[in-house]
N, C-alpha and C positions, 0 to 999 in steps of 0.2 A: 051127741058127740060126733065129731068129724073124724073120719078115718084118714090117715096119712098114707101117701104112696111113697115109694123109695125116692122118687124125684123130688118130693117136697121136704124130705128130711135132710138135716145138715150132714155134711160128709163124715163127721165124727160118729154119727149115729148110724152110719151105713151098716148093712148086714155083713157080719164077719162070720165066716164058717167056723164051726167049732173044730179045734184041732185036738186029736187024741193026746192024752197026757204024755206018753213016751216020746212022741214027736216034739211036743212043746219043751220037754226037758232037754232033748237033744239040741234044739235050737238055742235054748238058753245057755247050755254049756258051750255051744259054738260061739255065741255072742261074748260070753265071759272070756273064752280063750282068745278071741280076736282083740277084745278090749285090753287084756293083759299084754298081748304082743305089742299093741299100739302104745301102751303105757311104757313098756321097756324102750321102745324106739324114741318116745318123747323124752324119757329120762336121759338116754344116751345123747340125744340132740342138745338138750339143755346143758348137760355136763360138758360137751365139746365147745359149746358157745361160751360158757363161763371160763373154760381153759384158754380159749383163744383171746377173750377179752382181757384176761389176766396177763397173758404174754404180751398183748398189745400195749397194755398199761405200763408194763416194765420196759418195753422197748421205747415208749414215748419218754419215760423218765430218763433213760440212758441217752436218747437223742437230745433231750433238753440239756443234760449235763455236758454233752459234747459241744453243743452250740455255745453254751456259757463259757466253756474252756476256750473254744476258738475265738470268741469275741474278746475275752480277756487277753489272749495272746496277740490278737490284732491290735487291740488298744495299746498294749505294751510296745509292739513293733512300731506303731505310729508315733508314740512318745519318743522312742529311741531314734527314729528317723528324724523327727523334729530336732532332737538334741544334737544329732550328728550334723544336720544341716546348719544349725546355728553355730556349732563348733567350727565347721569348715568355713563358714562366712567370717567368723571371728578371726580365724587364723589367716585367712586371705587378707583381711584388712590390716592386720598387724605385720604380716610378713611381706606385704607389698613394698614397703620402704626398704626392707632388708634385701629382698630379691633384686631390687634395682641396683643396689650397691654392689652385690656379689655377682660374679659371672657364673654360669652353669659349669659344672665339673667337667663335662664333655669338651667344652671349648678350651679349658686349661690343658688338657692332655694332648691336644694336637690332632691332626687329621688321621694319623695311622693308629691311634690308641685303641680305637674300637675294634679293629680287626686282629690285633696282636693279643696273645695271652701268655 
């Protein structure tokens, strides 16, 4: 049988000094306490992330609704403008003949009519 030296043994099998039971229990309690503290922090972090994602989702829905509202208002205004443009063009074509036959009202009143009241 070949004897092994500490250099030949794997790191997991390295010599570990024996710790007295009270110190080991104290270490274990300290580990448990720090683990619980970290768990509380992780819980709070995840809770805050969920809260912010929920708020962001609600805000995105509200913004989508606003965009939809604005786009429908824009579409309505564009249709209205097109309608008014076509009405103005239509009136100009029909009123051209009538305007040529009539004289403007200011020319009928005379030169001093605009200044007197």
